[in-house]
One Martini backbone bead per residue (centre of mass of N, CA, C, O) as a GRO file, in nm:
protein
  450
    1MET     BB    1   6.364   0.614  10.350
    2HIS     BB    2   6.039   0.777  10.399
    3LEU     BB    3   5.754   0.965  10.340
    4GLU     BB    4   5.597   0.797  10.527
    5THR     BB    5   5.489   0.902  10.847
    6SER     BB    6   5.484   0.848  11.169
    7ARG     BB    7   5.229   0.896  11.456
    8ARG     BB    8   5.329   0.797  11.701
    9THR     BB    9   5.359   0.780  12.014
   10VAL     BB   10   5.523   0.957  12.229
   11LEU     BB   11   5.758   0.948  12.434
   12ALA     BB   12   5.729   0.893  12.797
   13GLY     BB   13   5.916   0.860  13.065
   14SER     BB   14   6.202   0.685  12.946
   15MET     BB   15   6.417   0.719  13.192
   16VAL     BB   16   6.507   0.428  13.280
   17GLY     BB   17   6.704   0.387  13.555
   18LEU     BB   18   6.837   0.683  13.557
   19THR     BB   19   7.086   0.824  13.715
   20ALA     BB   20   7.275   1.087  13.803
   21ALA     BB   21   7.539   0.926  13.813
   22ALA     BB   22   7.522   0.806  13.529
   23VAL     BB   23   7.528   1.073  13.379
   24ALA     BB   24   7.800   1.170  13.490
   25GLN     BB   25   7.966   0.931  13.381
   26THR     BB   26   7.905   0.981  13.086
   27SER     BB   27   8.029   1.266  13.068
   28GLN     BB   28   8.315   1.181  13.153
   29ARG     BB   29   8.371   0.985  12.920
   30GLN     BB   30   8.333   1.190  12.694
   31ALA     BB   31   8.538   1.410  12.791
   32GLY     BB   32   8.792   1.196  12.785
   33ASP     BB   33   8.844   1.157  12.467
   34GLY     BB   34   8.906   1.409  12.319
   35ALA     BB   35   9.031   1.491  12.004
   36SER     BB   36   8.959   1.192  11.882
   37MET     BB   37   8.675   1.249  11.867
   38LEU     BB   38   8.378   1.196  11.733
   39ALA     BB   39   8.178   1.447  11.737
   40PRO     BB   40   8.206   1.684  11.973
   41ARG     BB   41   7.989   1.815  11.793
   42PRO     BB   42   7.732   1.893  11.625
   43PRO     BB   43   7.659   1.827  11.329
   44MET     BB   44   7.710   1.999  11.009
   45GLY     BB   45   7.493   2.049  10.708
   46TRP     BB   46   7.405   1.859  10.409
   47ASN     BB   47   7.108   1.710  10.245
   48SER     BB   48   6.933   1.564   9.962
   49TRP     BB   49   6.643   1.454  10.033
   50ASN     BB   50   6.437   1.702  10.059
   51SER     BB   51   6.508   1.794   9.744
   52PHE     BB   52   6.602   1.508   9.564
   53ALA     BB   53   6.586   1.247   9.685
   54THR     BB   54   6.703   0.995   9.453
   55THR     BB   55   6.826   1.206   9.203
   56ILE     BB   56   7.102   1.292   9.231
   57THR     BB   57   7.370   1.441   9.070
   58GLU     BB   58   7.679   1.538   9.005
   59ALA     BB   59   7.617   1.822   8.906
   60GLN     BB   60   7.437   1.895   9.150
   61ALA     BB   61   7.645   1.840   9.369
   62ARG     BB   62   7.861   2.043   9.281
   63GLU     BB   63   7.684   2.293   9.291
   64THR     BB   64   7.597   2.267   9.589
   65ALA     BB   65   7.878   2.260   9.721
   66GLN     BB   66   7.958   2.544   9.636
   67ILE     BB   67   7.734   2.692   9.786
   68MET     BB   68   7.802   2.583  10.063
   69ALA     BB   69   8.089   2.699  10.078
   70ASP     BB   70   8.000   3.000  10.044
   71LYS     BB   71   7.735   3.017  10.263
   72LEU     BB   72   7.791   2.787  10.512
   73LEU     BB   73   8.082   2.723  10.600
   74PRO     BB   74   8.142   2.992  10.767
   75PHE     BB   75   7.918   2.859  10.993
   76GLY     BB   76   7.990   2.515  10.996
   77TYR     BB   77   7.889   2.382  10.734
   78ASN     BB   78   8.069   2.062  10.636
   79ILE     BB   79   7.850   1.833  10.546
   80PHE     BB   80   7.826   1.646  10.247
   81THR     BB   81   7.524   1.465  10.141
   82VAL     BB   82   7.446   1.169   9.977
   83ASP     BB   83   7.173   1.013   9.933
   84ILE     BB   84   6.972   0.787   9.830
   85GLN     BB   85   7.039   0.589   9.545
   86TRP     BB   86   7.323   0.634   9.385
   87TYR     BB   87   7.301   0.324   9.253
   88GLU     BB   88   7.040   0.415   9.082
   89PRO     BB   89   6.974   0.469   8.754
   90GLU     BB   90   6.628   0.503   8.790
   91ALA     BB   91   6.597   0.726   8.971
   92SER     BB   92   6.294   0.967   9.034
   93SER     BB   93   6.204   0.976   9.351
   94TYR     BB   94   6.033   0.886   9.654
   95ALA     BB   95   6.025   0.633   9.511
   96TYR     BB   96   6.061   0.277   9.448
   97ASN     BB   97   6.183   0.030   9.284
   98ALA     BB   98   6.083  -0.294   9.294
   99LYS     BB   99   6.328  -0.376   9.070
  100PRO     BB  100   6.629  -0.318   9.113
  101ARG     BB  101   6.944  -0.206   8.927
  102PRO     BB  102   7.221  -0.190   9.064
  103ALA     BB  103   7.527  -0.068   9.117
  104MET     BB  104   7.807  -0.299   9.103
  105ASP     BB  105   8.039  -0.499   9.204
  106THR     BB  106   8.193  -0.819   9.222
  107HIS     BB  107   8.122  -0.794   9.564
  108GLY     BB  108   7.837  -0.647   9.624
  109ARG     BB  109   7.901  -0.338   9.591
  110MET     BB  110   7.806  -0.038   9.589
  111ILE     BB  111   7.787   0.197   9.317
  112PRO     BB  112   7.786   0.448   9.125
  113ALA     BB  113   7.590   0.564   8.889
  114PRO     BB  114   7.719   0.644   8.582
  115ASN     BB  115   7.480   0.826   8.467
  116ARG     BB  116   7.507   1.024   8.733
  117PHE     BB  117   7.837   0.947   8.791
  118PRO     BB  118   8.086   0.978   8.569
  119SER     BB  119   8.352   0.980   8.758
  120SER     BB  120   8.316   0.661   8.842
  121VAL     BB  121   8.443   0.550   8.615
  122GLY     BB  122   8.673   0.286   8.644
  123GLY     BB  123   8.653   0.238   8.973
  124LYS     BB  124   8.631   0.526   9.137
  125GLY     BB  125   8.372   0.618   9.230
  126PHE     BB  126   8.367   0.875   9.483
  127ALA     BB  127   8.652   1.002   9.473
  128PRO     BB  128   8.620   1.255   9.288
  129LEU     BB  129   8.393   1.391   9.450
  130ALA     BB  130   8.536   1.399   9.722
  131GLN     BB  131   8.772   1.571   9.626
  132ALA     BB  132   8.601   1.817   9.549
  133VAL     BB  133   8.479   1.862   9.829
  134HIS     BB  134   8.747   1.893   9.983
  135ALA     BB  135   8.848   2.143   9.817
  136LEU     BB  136   8.611   2.322   9.963
  137GLY     BB  137   8.624   2.224  10.285
  138LEU     BB  138   8.470   1.959  10.289
  139LYS     BB  139   8.272   1.694  10.372
  140PHE     BB  140   8.196   1.346  10.293
  141GLY     BB  141   7.871   1.199  10.231
  142ILE     BB  142   7.671   0.896  10.278
  143HIS     BB  143   7.419   0.671  10.189
  144VAL     BB  144   7.301   0.367  10.350
  145MET     BB  145   7.205   0.040  10.364
  146ARG     BB  146   7.116  -0.217  10.522
  147GLY     BB  147   7.320  -0.468  10.413
  148ILE     BB  148   7.256  -0.665  10.118
  149PRO     BB  149   7.210  -0.698   9.806
  150ARG     BB  150   6.979  -0.870   9.636
  151ALA     BB  151   7.142  -0.888   9.372
  152ALA     BB  152   7.387  -1.030   9.506
  153VAL     BB  153   7.230  -1.281   9.596
  154GLU     BB  154   7.121  -1.375   9.323
  155ALA     BB  155   7.432  -1.390   9.211
  156ASN     BB  156   7.631  -1.486   9.429
  157LEU     BB  157   7.856  -1.310   9.533
  158PRO     BB  158   8.161  -1.247   9.637
  159ILE     BB  159   8.347  -1.202   9.925
  160LEU     BB  160   8.586  -1.019  10.010
  161GLY     BB  161   8.853  -1.225  10.117
  162THR     BB  162   8.674  -1.487  10.070
  163GLY     BB  163   8.478  -1.805  10.048
  164TYR     BB  164   8.225  -1.635  10.039
  165ARG     BB  165   7.879  -1.558   9.988
  166ALA     BB  166   7.596  -1.381   9.986
  167ALA     BB  167   7.405  -1.628  10.064
  168ASP     BB  168   7.562  -1.697  10.337
  169ILE     BB  169   7.467  -1.404  10.491
  170ALA     BB  170   7.182  -1.379  10.424
  171ASP     BB  171   6.864  -1.239  10.543
  172ARG     BB  172   6.556  -1.286  10.395
  173THR     BB  173   6.376  -1.188  10.656
  174SER     BB  174   6.550  -0.914  10.647
  175ILE     BB  175   6.350  -0.638  10.577
  176CYS     BB  176   6.251  -0.358  10.440
  177SER     BB  177   5.937  -0.192  10.443
  178TRP     BB  178   6.031   0.062  10.213
  179ASN     BB  179   6.278  -0.105  10.080
  180PRO     BB  180   6.414  -0.324   9.802
  181ASP     BB  181   6.744  -0.359   9.808
  182MET     BB  182   6.766  -0.544  10.081
  183TYR     BB  183   6.934  -0.757  10.296
  184GLY     BB  184   7.015  -0.885  10.564
  185VAL     BB  185   7.267  -0.964  10.810
  186ASP     BB  186   7.406  -1.251  10.948
  187MET     BB  187   7.632  -1.226  11.213
  188ALA     BB  188   7.668  -1.550  11.269
  189ARG     BB  189   7.806  -1.567  10.997
  190PRO     BB  190   8.036  -1.642  10.794
  191GLY     BB  191   8.143  -1.328  10.643
  192ALA     BB  192   7.985  -1.085  10.759
  193GLN     BB  193   8.208  -0.890  10.857
  194ALA     BB  194   8.363  -0.886  10.590
  195TYR     BB  195   8.151  -0.733  10.437
  196TYR     BB  196   8.150  -0.475  10.605
  197ASP     BB  197   8.448  -0.421  10.574
  198SER     BB  198   8.439  -0.386  10.260
  199ILE     BB  199   8.253  -0.134  10.240
  200PHE     BB  200   8.416   0.058  10.431
  201ARG     BB  201   8.677   0.042  10.273
  202LEU     BB  202   8.562   0.174  10.022
  203TYR     BB  203   8.478   0.441  10.152
  204ALA     BB  204   8.757   0.519  10.253
  205ASP     BB  205   8.891   0.520   9.970
  206TRP     BB  206   8.707   0.756   9.867
  207GLY     BB  207   8.667   0.971  10.130
  208VAL     BB  208   8.478   0.917  10.357
  209ASP     BB  209   8.326   1.090  10.660
  210PHE     BB  210   8.010   1.003  10.623
  211VAL     BB  211   7.747   0.780  10.755
  212LYS     BB  212   7.422   0.706  10.653
  213MET     BB  213   7.234   0.453  10.818
  214ASP     BB  214   6.975   0.257  10.715
  215ASP     BB  215   6.758   0.052  10.876
  216MET     BB  216   6.848   0.047  11.204
  217SER     BB  217   6.664   0.177  11.460
  218ARG     BB  218   6.417   0.003  11.321
  219PRO     BB  219   6.437  -0.243  11.497
  220TYR     BB  220   6.686  -0.235  11.716
  221ASP     BB  221   6.747  -0.528  11.822
  222ALA     BB  222   6.745  -0.663  11.534
  223HIS     BB  223   7.009  -0.454  11.450
  224ALA     BB  224   7.250  -0.446  11.655
  225ALA     BB  225   7.467  -0.622  11.513
  226GLU     BB  226   7.495  -0.418  11.270
  227VAL     BB  227   7.583  -0.180  11.429
  228GLU     BB  228   7.843  -0.311  11.532
  229ALA     BB  229   7.961  -0.383  11.254
  230ALA     BB  230   7.995  -0.095  11.149
  231HIS     BB  231   8.184   0.002  11.369
  232MET     BB  232   8.410  -0.208  11.322
  233ALA     BB  233   8.460  -0.135  11.025
  234ILE     BB  234   8.552   0.152  11.074
  235GLN     BB  235   8.789   0.089  11.257
  236ALA     BB  236   8.942  -0.088  11.039
  237THR     BB  237   9.014   0.158  10.844
  238GLY     BB  238   9.125   0.427  11.014
  239ARG     BB  239   8.889   0.616  10.957
  240PRO     BB  240   8.711   0.912  11.037
  241ILE     BB  241   8.382   0.796  11.065
  242ILE     BB  242   8.071   0.898  11.077
  243LEU     BB  243   7.784   0.759  11.250
  244SER     BB  244   7.446   0.747  11.116
  245LEU     BB  245   7.128   0.668  11.233
  246SER     BB  246   6.847   0.515  11.054
  247PRO     BB  247   6.567   0.548  11.163
  248GLY     BB  248   6.320   0.600  11.374
  249GLU     BB  249   6.271   0.510  11.683
  250THR     BB  250   6.489   0.524  11.910
  251PRO     BB  251   6.530   0.372  12.202
  252VAL     BB  252   6.603   0.509  12.500
  253ILE     BB  253   6.689   0.238  12.650
  254ARG     BB  254   6.940   0.229  12.417
  255GLY     BB  255   7.149   0.459  12.472
  256ASP     BB  256   7.414   0.311  12.555
  257HIS     BB  257   7.450   0.155  12.291
  258VAL     BB  258   7.435   0.376  12.067
  259ARG     BB  259   7.673   0.562  12.181
  260LYS     BB  260   7.895   0.338  12.133
  261TYR     BB  261   7.838   0.302  11.792
  262ALA     BB  262   7.742   0.608  11.761
  263GLN     BB  263   7.700   0.967  11.693
  264MET     BB  264   7.419   0.923  11.549
  265TRP     BB  265   7.051   0.933  11.605
  266ARG     BB  266   6.737   0.872  11.548
  267ILE     BB  267   6.413   0.985  11.707
  268SER     BB  268   6.264   0.949  11.423
  269ASP     BB  269   6.109   0.975  11.172
  270ASP     BB  270   6.055   1.143  10.921
  271PHE     BB  271   6.104   1.493  10.884
  272TRP     BB  272   5.862   1.743  10.836
  273ASP     BB  273   5.658   2.034  10.736
  274GLU     BB  274   5.490   1.982  11.028
  275TRP     BB  275   5.371   2.068  11.326
  276PRO     BB  276   5.320   1.790  11.467
  277MET     BB  277   5.615   1.702  11.430
  278LEU     BB  278   5.749   1.929  11.588
  279GLU     BB  279   5.602   1.890  11.856
  280ALA     BB  280   5.706   1.593  11.903
  281GLN     BB  281   6.017   1.664  11.940
  282PHE     BB  282   6.021   1.767  12.224
  283THR     BB  283   5.986   1.501  12.381
  284ARG     BB  284   6.222   1.351  12.258
  285LEU     BB  285   6.446   1.550  12.346
  286GLU     BB  286   6.390   1.526  12.642
  287ASN     BB  287   6.438   1.211  12.672
  288TRP     BB  288   6.753   1.239  12.555
  289THR     BB  289   6.925   1.407  12.759
  290PRO     BB  290   7.124   1.188  12.899
  291TRP     BB  291   7.274   1.132  12.587
  292ARG     BB  292   7.393   1.412  12.563
  293GLY     BB  293   7.709   1.468  12.392
  294PRO     BB  294   8.012   1.417  12.328
  295GLY     BB  295   7.971   1.192  12.059
  296SER     BB  296   7.635   1.229  12.135
  297TRP     BB  297   7.354   1.254  11.897
  298PRO     BB  298   7.046   1.328  11.894
  299ASP     BB  299   6.829   1.307  11.599
  300ALA     BB  300   6.576   1.525  11.450
  301ASP     BB  301   6.674   1.595  11.177
  302MET     BB  302   6.625   1.763  10.919
  303LEU     BB  303   6.591   2.082  10.753
  304PRO     BB  304   6.276   2.184  10.614
  305LEU     BB  305   6.395   2.429  10.416
  306GLY     BB  306   6.272   2.592  10.171
  307ARG     BB  307   6.331   2.409   9.901
  308LEU     BB  308   6.128   2.125   9.805
  309ALA     BB  309   6.043   1.843   9.651
  310LEU     BB  310   6.169   1.876   9.361
  311GLY     BB  311   6.065   2.191   9.352
  312GLU     BB  312   5.743   2.203   9.431
  313ARG     BB  313   5.820   2.353   9.712
  314ASP     BB  314   5.787   2.514  10.001
  315THR     BB  315   5.781   2.550  10.306
  316ARG     BB  316   5.516   2.510  10.551
  317PHE     BB  317   5.646   2.675  10.742
  318THR     BB  318   5.633   2.924  10.927
  319PRO     BB  319   5.826   3.168  11.044
  320ASP     BB  320   5.778   3.087  11.341
  321GLU     BB  321   5.835   2.781  11.301
  322GLN     BB  322   6.124   2.815  11.201
  323ARG     BB  323   6.231   2.938  11.463
  324THR     BB  324   6.154   2.703  11.643
  325LEU     BB  325   6.323   2.491  11.507
  326MET     BB  326   6.604   2.628  11.549
  327THR     BB  327   6.581   2.658  11.856
  328LEU     BB  328   6.553   2.361  11.931
  329TRP     BB  329   6.806   2.250  11.792
  330ALA     BB  330   6.997   2.430  11.954
  331ILE     BB  331   6.921   2.371  12.263
  332ALA     BB  332   6.929   2.038  12.197
  333ARG     BB  333   7.167   1.961  12.001
  334SER     BB  334   7.102   1.910  11.719
  335PRO     BB  335   7.174   1.843  11.429
  336LEU     BB  336   7.269   2.059  11.145
  337ILE     BB  337   7.071   1.969  10.859
  338MET     BB  338   7.024   2.070  10.559
  339GLY     BB  339   6.749   2.012  10.304
  340GLY     BB  340   6.744   2.229  10.112
  341ASP     BB  341   6.771   2.400   9.815
  342LEU     BB  342   7.053   2.590   9.747
  343ARG     BB  343   6.969   2.708   9.460
  344HIS     BB  344   6.705   2.848   9.641
  345LEU     BB  345   6.831   3.049   9.843
  346ASP     BB  346   6.703   3.260  10.060
  347ALA     BB  347   6.743   3.517  10.276
  348ALA     BB  348   6.574   3.409  10.516
  349THR     BB  349   6.701   3.127  10.533
  350LEU     BB  350   6.992   3.215  10.562
  351ALA     BB  351   6.952   3.373  10.826
  352LEU     BB  352   6.852   3.133  10.992
  353LEU     BB  353   7.124   2.953  10.951
  354THR     BB  354   7.347   3.221  11.019
  355ASN     BB  355   7.322   3.264  11.323
  356ARG     BB  356   7.579   3.278  11.537
  357GLU     BB  357   7.435   3.281  11.818
  358VAL     BB  358   7.265   3.026  11.766
  359ILE     BB  359   7.489   2.829  11.689
  360ALA     BB  360   7.634   2.847  11.968
  361VAL     BB  361   7.425   2.688  12.121
  362ASN     BB  362   7.473   2.420  11.966
  363GLN     BB  363   7.808   2.417  11.991
  364ALA     BB  364   7.839   2.596  12.297
  365SER     BB  365   7.694   2.399  12.514
  366ARG     BB  366   7.552   2.302  12.840
  367ASP     BB  367   7.322   2.154  13.027
  368ASN     BB  368   7.081   2.071  12.863
  369ARG     BB  369   6.736   2.162  12.958
  370PRO     BB  370   6.428   2.108  13.073
  371HIS     BB  371   6.115   2.282  13.163
  372PHE     BB  372   5.822   2.218  13.365
  373ILE     BB  373   5.551   2.455  13.378
  374GLU     BB  374   5.337   2.460  13.119
  375ASP     BB  375   5.090   2.432  12.928
  376GLY     BB  376   5.181   2.522  12.594
  377THR     BB  377   5.481   2.495  12.688
  378ARG     BB  378   5.840   2.553  12.640
  379ILE     BB  379   6.152   2.500  12.831
  380TRP     BB  380   6.497   2.600  12.800
  381SER     BB  381   6.834   2.535  12.918
  382ALA     BB  382   7.181   2.670  12.936
  383ASN     BB  383   7.524   2.664  12.919
  384ALA     BB  384   7.791   2.858  12.853
  385GLU     BB  385   8.079   2.832  12.727
  386GLY     BB  386   8.320   2.993  12.914
  387SER     BB  387   8.074   3.077  13.112
  388ALA     BB  388   7.811   3.220  13.324
  389ASP     BB  389   7.617   3.202  13.115
  390ARG     BB  390   7.281   3.183  12.980
  391TYR     BB  391   7.036   2.991  12.823
  392LEU     BB  392   6.705   3.076  12.672
  393ALA     BB  393   6.404   2.893  12.585
  394LEU     BB  394   6.092   2.994  12.436
  395PHE     BB  395   5.765   2.828  12.398
  396ASN     BB  396   5.474   2.829  12.180
  397THR     BB  397   5.246   2.548  12.127
  398SER     BB  398   5.010   2.704  12.071
  399ASP     BB  399   4.725   2.865  11.884
  400LYS     BB  400   4.798   3.113  12.074
  401ALA     BB  401   4.874   3.387  12.200
  402ARG     BB  402   5.139   3.422  12.457
  403GLU     BB  403   5.277   3.393  12.765
  404VAL     BB  404   5.626   3.322  12.845
  405GLY     BB  405   5.772   3.196  13.156
  406ILE     BB  406   6.043   3.244  13.411
  407ASP     BB  407   6.205   3.202  13.692
  408LEU     BB  408   6.518   3.250  13.805
  409SER     BB  409   6.509   3.042  14.036
  410THR     BB  410   6.457   2.794  13.846
  411LEU     BB  411   6.759   2.849  13.719
  412GLY     BB  412   6.949   2.928  13.972
  413LEU     BB  413   6.900   3.243  14.000
  414SER     BB  414   7.010   3.533  14.229
  415ARG     BB  415   7.036   3.743  13.991
  416PRO     BB  416   7.064   3.978  13.787
  417VAL     BB  417   6.990   4.006  13.427
  418ALA     BB  418   7.103   4.025  13.112
  419ILE     BB  419   6.927   4.059  12.797
  420ARG     BB  420   6.964   3.866  12.493
  421ASP     BB  421   6.854   3.869  12.167
  422LEU     BB  422   6.947   3.643  11.925
  423TRP     BB  423   6.760   3.702  11.681
  424GLU     BB  424   6.784   4.031  11.704
  425GLY     BB  425   7.056   4.141  11.829
  426LYS     BB  426   6.959   4.246  12.133
  427GLY     BB  427   6.893   4.425  12.402
  428LEU     BB  428   6.645   4.400  12.703
  429GLY     BB  429   6.784   4.431  12.960
  430THR     BB  430   6.678   4.390  13.303
  431GLN     BB  431   6.639   4.113  13.538
  432ALA     BB  432   6.543   3.980  13.874
  433GLN     BB  433   6.295   3.742  13.849
  434ARG     BB  434   6.160   3.751  13.542
  435ILE     BB  435   6.094   3.589  13.226
  436VAL     BB  436   5.914   3.738  12.948
  437ALA     BB  437   5.712   3.637  12.658
  438HIS     BB  438   5.545   3.739  12.367
  439LEU     BB  439   5.394   3.484  12.175
  440PRO     BB  440   5.323   3.334  11.908
  441PRO     BB  441   5.208   3.097  11.742
  442HIS     BB  442   5.463   2.877  11.736
  443GLY     BB  443   5.672   3.030  11.904
  444ALA     BB  444   6.002   3.196  11.974
  445ALA     BB  445   6.275   3.235  12.214
  446LEU     BB  446   6.625   3.362  12.243
  447TYR     BB  447   6.859   3.376  12.517
  448ARG     BB  448   7.106   3.574  12.689
  449LEU     BB  449   7.241   3.545  13.017
  450SER     BB  450   7.448   3.800  13.227
   0.00000   0.00000   0.00000
């Protein structure tokens, strides 16, 4: 993951060749997986990147996990993730050391840097920290980079359980453009799958529940074999580990492939607290609509809210933009992964994250879909699970206050509806023909219609 974010043109109209029947068949396959499915609902949790960059320590992780268990777990946020370079003893910022000296075992597998994670000493790895996180009722996640450490290749370390070595499987031409830690793995070479099996076996032994795997989704086809390898390695462990691919843009046309091998995948480069980035996510989430469903979550990235960037600043999103962010992630069912520093969690941010009625839209809705009504506006609707009620999200993406509305007939409703404002937690009366909200610039409203 990298701080410099691309502003490439947003995908438009890229649901190529996807028929309504194909979407229906996809939904049926997903629904039929039952209780054994990984990520039946959008994952919720916290990730260290937006607030700690590469620098989080064990003490900070334990303190943050306790706060998360106390303040966010009651609302469903249950995945605690240590992001990039936990294996780098000298990690210090959002930049990367040009010649890293990562902590590794004798088989070229990254292990936690002992100066930052002292409980890992003696071959324990992340097992003690994972155990502490589990004891709080949370799941434990880690970030990993695609490939094999360059340091392991230079030392030509043996691959566990094989007669092969790191140099036998490394593809030195396959490198990440923004991180110097790894070479890609050539999956056509003997020993390649064994290497991936060995690292995921290690993570499973530590008690890892969630792996965010970076440098995977772009360029997608070049890395597809390693996507499949990670999936197969997880299956071989027998442990239910959610696989999240990063960064994007994952190409929409590869939706069928990515949903087969991962439960989450990024739809953009790193998302930060700038309005143009938030506005761009609308189109991306619209385009990914056919692939959204149980076990299959297009990921618009973490929520850059509260205190960010090594404590240097608070989010640049205005209060209206923060509500728009949470409303969009809720109605489009993007995973809800908080990125801000929980040690500085203010009341307004906590209220934004813990509105139970808004969380229910993210966790318990179906048939989520956009409606294309008017320039400068975005409108989404969804069905509430276990009910005939509907959810409706109205967005003003323009720079001036304006009315945003939709006819009930456009939503397929031919009856009067009672309107409940989910952000304000109050009823707004009944409407028989049209629902309209006067919204501030970059503002949003979220309703339940019954």
